[in-house]
Structures are given as structure tokens and as C-alpha cells.
C-alpha positions as CSV (number, residue, x, y, z in Angstrom):
1,M,1.6,-0.1,8.8
2,P,-0.9,1.0,6.0
3,E,-1.8,-2.4,3.6
4,L,-3.4,-2.0,0.3
5,P,-6.7,-0.7,0.7
6,E,-5.1,2.1,3.1
7,V,-2.5,3.2,0.0
8,E,-5.2,2.4,-2.9
9,T,-7.9,5.5,-0.9
10,V,-4.1,7.2,-0.8
11,R,-3.7,6.8,-4.5
12,A,-7.0,7.1,-5.5
13,G,-7.3,10.5,-3.4
14,L,-4.1,12.5,-4.8
15,A,-5.3,10.9,-8.2
16,P,-7.3,13.7,-9.5
17,A,-5.4,16.2,-8.4
18,L,-2.4,15.2,-9.5
19,T,-2.0,13.9,-12.6
20,N,-1.1,16.6,-14.7
21,A,0.0,19.0,-12.2
22,T,3.4,20.9,-12.8
23,V,5.5,21.1,-9.5
24,I,6.5,24.7,-8.8
25,G,8.5,24.2,-5.5
26,V,9.9,21.9,-2.7
27,D,9.8,22.8,0.9
28,V,12.0,19.9,2.8
29,L,11.5,20.4,6.1
30,D,13.4,17.1,7.2
31,S,16.0,15.5,5.4
32,R,15.3,12.3,6.9
33,S,12.2,12.0,5.1
34,L,14.7,11.6,1.6
35,K,16.7,8.9,3.0
36,R,16.0,5.9,0.3
37,H,16.6,9.3,-2.6
38,P,19.9,8.7,-3.7
39,G,21.3,12.3,-4.4
40,G,20.2,14.2,-1.5
41,V,17.9,17.3,-0.9
42,V,19.2,19.2,-3.4
43,D,19.2,17.0,-6.1
44,F,15.2,15.9,-5.4
45,Q,14.4,19.7,-5.7
46,Q,16.5,20.0,-8.7
47,T,14.4,16.9,-9.7
48,M,11.0,17.8,-9.0
49,V,10.0,21.3,-9.7
50,G,9.3,21.9,-13.0
51,A,8.3,18.3,-13.2
52,K,5.1,16.8,-14.4
53,V,3.3,14.6,-12.6
54,L,1.7,12.1,-15.4
55,G,-0.6,9.9,-13.3
56,V,-0.4,7.7,-9.7
57,V,0.5,4.1,-9.5
58,R,0.0,1.6,-7.2
59,R,1.0,-2.0,-6.5
60,G,0.4,-3.9,-2.8
61,K,1.5,-1.2,-0.7
62,F,3.8,0.7,-3.5
63,L,2.6,3.6,-4.6
64,W,4.8,5.7,-7.3
65,L,3.8,8.8,-9.5
66,P,5.3,9.1,-12.6
67,I,6.7,12.4,-13.1
68,E,8.3,13.8,-17.0
69,V,11.7,15.9,-16.3
70,K,12.5,19.0,-19.0
71,G,15.8,17.4,-20.9
72,E,15.9,14.0,-18.8
73,K,15.9,10.5,-21.2
74,R,15.0,8.1,-18.2
75,S,11.8,7.6,-17.4
76,L,11.4,8.8,-13.5
77,A,9.0,8.6,-10.9
78,M,8.7,10.2,-7.5
79,V,8.5,7.0,-5.0
80,G,6.8,7.5,-1.8
81,H,6.7,4.7,1.2
82,L,4.4,5.3,3.9
83,G,5.8,3.1,6.7
84,M,4.5,3.0,10.0
85,S,2.8,6.3,10.2
86,G,3.7,8.2,7.0
87,Q,0.3,10.1,5.4
88,M,-0.2,11.8,1.8
89,L,-2.4,15.5,2.2
90,L,-3.5,17.3,-0.2
91,R,-3.7,21.1,0.8
92,K,-4.9,24.7,0.0
93,P,-1.8,26.5,0.3
94,T,-3.3,28.9,2.9
95,D,-4.6,25.9,4.8
96,P,-2.9,25.8,8.7
97,E,0.6,24.0,8.5
98,D,0.2,20.4,9.5
99,K,2.4,18.9,12.3
100,L,4.8,16.3,11.5
101,T,5.1,17.8,8.2
102,R,8.3,16.9,6.7
103,V,7.9,17.8,2.7
104,V,6.0,20.6,1.0
105,I,5.4,19.8,-2.9
106,H,3.8,22.7,-3.9
107,L,2.1,22.1,-7.9
108,K,0.0,24.0,-10.1
109,T,-3.0,21.7,-11.4
110,S,-4.0,21.5,-14.7
111,R,-7.3,23.7,-14.4
112,G,-4.2,26.3,-12.7
113,K,-5.2,26.2,-9.8
114,Q,-2.4,25.7,-6.5
115,V,-2.1,22.8,-4.2
116,E,0.3,21.7,-1.9
117,F,1.2,17.5,-1.6
118,R,1.9,17.2,2.5
119,F,4.3,14.0,3.4
120,I,3.9,13.6,6.8
121,D,5.7,11.3,9.1
122,Q,5.4,11.1,12.5
123,R,8.2,8.3,13.2
124,I,10.1,8.8,9.9
125,F,9.6,5.7,8.6
126,G,8.1,6.6,5.1
127,S,10.3,8.4,2.8
128,L,9.8,9.9,-1.2
129,A,13.0,9.1,-3.2
130,I,13.0,9.9,-6.9
131,D,14.0,6.5,-9.0
132,E,13.9,5.1,-12.7
133,L,11.5,3.2,-14.0
134,Q,12.0,-0.1,-15.7
135,P,9.7,-2.4,-17.7
136,T,7.9,-4.9,-16.0
137,A,9.2,-8.5,-15.7
138,D,6.1,-9.5,-18.0
139,G,5.2,-6.5,-20.4
140,K,2.2,-5.7,-18.3
141,P,1.0,-2.5,-16.7
142,G,3.2,-1.5,-13.6
143,G,0.7,-1.4,-11.5
144,Y,-2.7,0.2,-10.7
145,S,-3.7,4.1,-12.3
146,A,-7.2,3.3,-12.8
147,G,-6.7,3.2,-16.4
148,L,-5.3,6.5,-16.5
149,G,-1.9,4.5,-18.2
150,R,-3.6,3.0,-20.8
151,G,-1.5,3.6,-22.9
152,K,1.2,5.5,-22.0
153,P,4.8,5.1,-21.4
154,W,5.2,4.5,-18.4
155,Q,1.9,2.3,-18.5
156,N,4.4,-0.9,-18.6
157,L,6.9,0.7,-16.0
158,I,8.0,-0.1,-12.7
159,P,10.2,1.6,-9.8
160,I,13.0,-0.4,-9.3
161,Q,12.9,-0.4,-6.0
162,A,9.5,-2.1,-6.4
163,A,10.9,-4.5,-9.4
164,H,10.6,-7.0,-6.5
165,I,6.8,-6.7,-5.7
166,T,4.8,-9.3,-6.6
167,R,1.1,-8.3,-8.1
168,D,-1.4,-8.2,-5.9
169,P,-4.7,-10.3,-5.4
170,L,-6.5,-7.1,-6.8
171,D,-4.7,-6.7,-10.0
172,V,-6.3,-7.8,-13.4
173,D,-3.0,-9.6,-14.4
174,F,-2.6,-11.2,-11.0
175,D,-1.8,-14.7,-11.7
176,E,-3.5,-17.0,-9.0
177,A,-2.3,-20.7,-10.6
178,E,1.2,-18.8,-9.5
179,V,0.6,-17.7,-6.2
180,L,-1.5,-21.3,-5.7
181,A,2.0,-22.9,-6.6
182,K,3.9,-21.3,-4.6
183,F,1.7,-22.4,-1.9
184,K,2.4,-25.6,-2.4
185,K,6.4,-25.5,-2.0
186,K,6.4,-23.0,1.5
187,N,6.3,-25.8,4.8
188,S,6.1,-21.5,6.7
189,G,2.8,-20.8,8.3
190,I,0.3,-19.6,6.0
191,K,0.6,-16.1,7.4
192,R,4.1,-15.8,7.1
193,V,3.2,-16.1,3.4
194,L,0.3,-13.9,2.7
195,L,2.8,-11.8,4.2
196,D,5.8,-12.5,1.2
197,Q,5.5,-9.9,-0.4
198,Q,7.1,-11.7,-3.3
199,T,4.3,-14.6,-2.6
200,L,1.4,-11.8,-3.2
201,S,1.8,-7.9,-2.4
202,G,-0.6,-5.8,-0.6
203,I,-1.3,-7.8,2.5
204,G,-0.5,-6.5,6.2
205,N,-0.8,-8.0,9.5
206,I,-4.4,-6.7,9.7
207,Y,-6.0,-8.1,6.8
208,A,-4.3,-11.6,6.7
209,D,-5.7,-11.8,10.2
210,E,-9.2,-11.4,8.6
211,A,-8.5,-13.2,5.3
212,L,-7.6,-16.6,7.6
213,W,-10.5,-16.0,10.5
214,L,-13.2,-16.4,7.5
215,T,-11.0,-19.3,6.5
216,R,-10.8,-21.2,9.0
217,L,-7.2,-21.0,9.3
218,H,-5.5,-21.0,11.8
219,Y,-2.1,-18.6,11.4
220,D,0.4,-21.3,11.5
221,Q,-0.7,-24.3,9.2
222,P,1.9,-24.9,6.7
223,A,1.0,-23.4,3.3
224,A,1.5,-26.9,1.3
225,T,-0.8,-28.4,3.4
226,I,-3.3,-26.5,3.3
227,S,-5.5,-28.2,0.3
228,S,-6.5,-26.6,-3.1
229,A,-9.7,-26.0,-2.4
230,K,-9.9,-24.2,1.4
231,A,-6.4,-22.9,-0.7
232,R,-8.2,-21.2,-3.8
233,E,-11.0,-20.3,-1.2
234,L,-8.7,-18.1,1.1
235,L,-7.3,-15.7,-2.2
236,E,-10.9,-15.6,-2.9
237,N,-11.7,-14.4,0.8
238,V,-9.0,-12.4,0.9
239,R,-9.8,-10.0,-2.3
240,Q,-13.1,-9.9,-1.1
241,I,-11.8,-8.2,2.3
242,L,-9.0,-5.9,0.9
243,A,-11.8,-4.8,-2.2
244,K,-14.9,-3.7,0.9
245,A,-12.1,-2.2,3.4
246,V,-11.1,-0.5,-0.2
247,Q,-14.8,1.1,-0.1
248,E,-15.0,1.9,3.2
249,G,-11.4,3.9,3.3
250,G,-9.4,1.4,5.2
251,T,-8.4,1.0,8.6
252,S,-8.0,3.1,10.9
253,F,-7.3,2.7,14.4
254,D,-5.0,5.7,15.7
255,E,-4.0,9.5,14.5
256,Q,-1.1,7.8,12.0
257,Y,-3.3,6.3,9.3
258,K,-5.6,9.0,7.5
259,N,-6.8,9.6,4.0
260,V,-5.6,12.5,1.4
261,N,-8.1,15.0,3.9
262,G,-6.9,13.9,6.8
263,E,-10.0,11.7,7.4
264,S,-10.7,8.0,9.0
265,G,-10.9,4.8,7.5
266,Y,-14.0,2.7,8.5
267,F,-12.8,-0.9,8.2
268,A,-12.1,-1.0,11.9
269,V,-15.8,-1.2,12.4
270,S,-15.7,-5.0,10.2
271,L,-13.5,-6.4,12.0
272,N,-13.8,-10.1,13.2
273,A,-10.6,-10.8,14.3
274,Y,-7.5,-8.2,14.2
275,G,-7.8,-6.0,17.3
276,M,-10.5,-7.8,19.0
277,T,-8.9,-9.3,21.9
278,G,-11.3,-11.1,24.2
279,L,-14.1,-10.1,22.2
280,P,-16.7,-13.1,21.4
281,C,-16.0,-14.7,18.0
282,N,-19.0,-13.3,15.7
283,R,-18.8,-16.8,14.3
284,C,-19.4,-19.0,17.4
285,G,-18.7,-16.8,20.3
286,R,-15.8,-18.4,21.6
287,E,-13.5,-16.1,22.8
288,I,-10.9,-14.5,19.5
289,K,-7.5,-14.8,20.9
290,R,-4.0,-13.1,20.4
291,D,-0.8,-14.4,20.2
292,S,2.4,-13.1,19.7
293,W,4.0,-13.7,16.7
294,M,7.1,-12.3,14.0
295,N,7.3,-9.6,17.0
296,R,3.2,-8.4,16.4
297,G,0.1,-10.3,17.1
298,S,-2.1,-13.3,15.3
299,H,-5.5,-12.6,16.4
300,F,-7.7,-15.6,15.8
301,C,-10.6,-17.5,17.0
302,P,-9.3,-20.9,18.8
303,N,-12.2,-22.4,18.2
304,C,-13.0,-22.4,14.6
305,Q,-9.5,-21.7,13.9
306,K,-7.5,-25.1,15.1
307,L,-3.9,-26.3,14.0
308,K,-4.1,-28.9,11.9
309,V,-1.4,-31.5,11.9
């Protein structure tokens, strides 16, 4: 499933073309991709056509496009969930069709050029939906938009369906002290805590395994038993790994994750634990193991990452 670096790569790719663009048409090829939009296909189309895209914003693994709709008093956004296999591609109208395209949004950019936003989804776990924006709980920006939202009415707003998601480690308003305090109250394994989007957001299986390997922590080490110094080291490693993955365009293991141009990310070549089962640990040379964990897997070095009791 795409994590923060993959979603940020998509956000950064969409923003230049879509900011201040106007929607001129919407083709819904598979209504299942609107399953999170309560108004159905017709309402989605009627609301989107004529709307102006104000920006592209991300918090953790959530992505949304604040929109301006004529005659609408509410603040709205189109929220995009990539799910397991969703892709958001930018194409020219003359480009060949993409397989498994579920929704096509036709736009005219601020420079008058026409572009297509194509939502591709093999497994249809992802979706598009229009949601109302509400003020953030702390009165600060709803998410990351590379500064484009500064001073705009939508800057300190967040979609209702994303309001429960906490800030991610790359957010300038990320509260490290608050997260560390949450660690001390949790007896669950640290990996489970890292994946809890109400503790901190943006981290999934890949980057949790990588951060835990770098910090020499076992995935099942109870969070409350980790020293404050070690917990701070973990958060710093999380930040560094996420930032590096963003620079390298995210992680692609198959054809399911692509950036807006349909290209793969390259962070996979930097991985030390995730997907490295049977290979020697880059630190000690022992074999990387994979344990079944929460219907997925945890990759770790049994020598470097021992469970402490």
C-alpha cells in the first residue's frame, strides 16, 4: 500500500498542473471508484464540472484537492485514496488510454492547456470522493502543500474523513513530545504503534521495517519499554527514511505504484530490511528474517533487532 513517500511524490507531481485548473468534464468508467462519495456518480460529476482546483494537499497517506464551486457556501475538497493499487496519472487528451482507468477528470490548466487526470485502480480499493472541509483541531495547516496554501482560506482546513489522522513526521507542526508521550502509554509492539494513524501518520509496513532496522529495535518490542532516548532516535530515523524515500520517488516493487507520469520509484534499491528475506543483513551479515504479522510480514535481523524482555 502506498505510504507517505509515494503519496507525496504523487502530490508533488499533480500540483503544478492542477493548481488553479478548472474541471471541464468528468467520465466515470467504474462507479465503484466513487464508493466513498455519498452522493453517487451524478452528484460527483455535477459538483466537479466547473470547479476550480485550489491546490493539492497531503497529510500522512491522505491526499486532497481543495476546490472552489460556484454557488457553494461550504468549503469542499476532492479526496483521493490510493488504496492498494491506485494510481493518479496526468495525461494529454491525445495520449493512448491507460488500462484499468476508472475515472477521468478533464481539466483546463491556468495556462489554457487541456490535461486529463486519470484514476487507475487494479483492485478498486482506492477511491475518489468529495468531502466537506472543517477547521483543524489545532488551528494550523491541514496538511502539506509546499507553501501554496499560505494565507488561503483552505490552508487550516482538513476533510472530515481525514480529521482523525494525526500529523506525520515530515509535517513542520509535528509534535514529537506528544508522540513520545503516547509511546509511554502503549504496551503494544512498537511496529503496531508506528502504523497507528492516530499516533502518527504516513508510516506503513515498508518504512516501519526500515526505521526499526536502522534503530535496532524488534518490531514486537512494547512501545512503553523503549527508553526516551531510543524513542527519539526512532522518530529521527523515521524522518530521515521518509525524506530520503521522497527524494527517490518512493518504493516500487511491482506495477501497482507509479508517479503521475507512470514511472516507478527507486527507493527499493536503498532498502535494508523490507523484502530482503534470506539476504545478509547490511550491518552484521546475518540472514534477514520475515515473520508473519497482522496478515502481512515483518522483516528484521534477528541478531541486530533482539526482543528485550
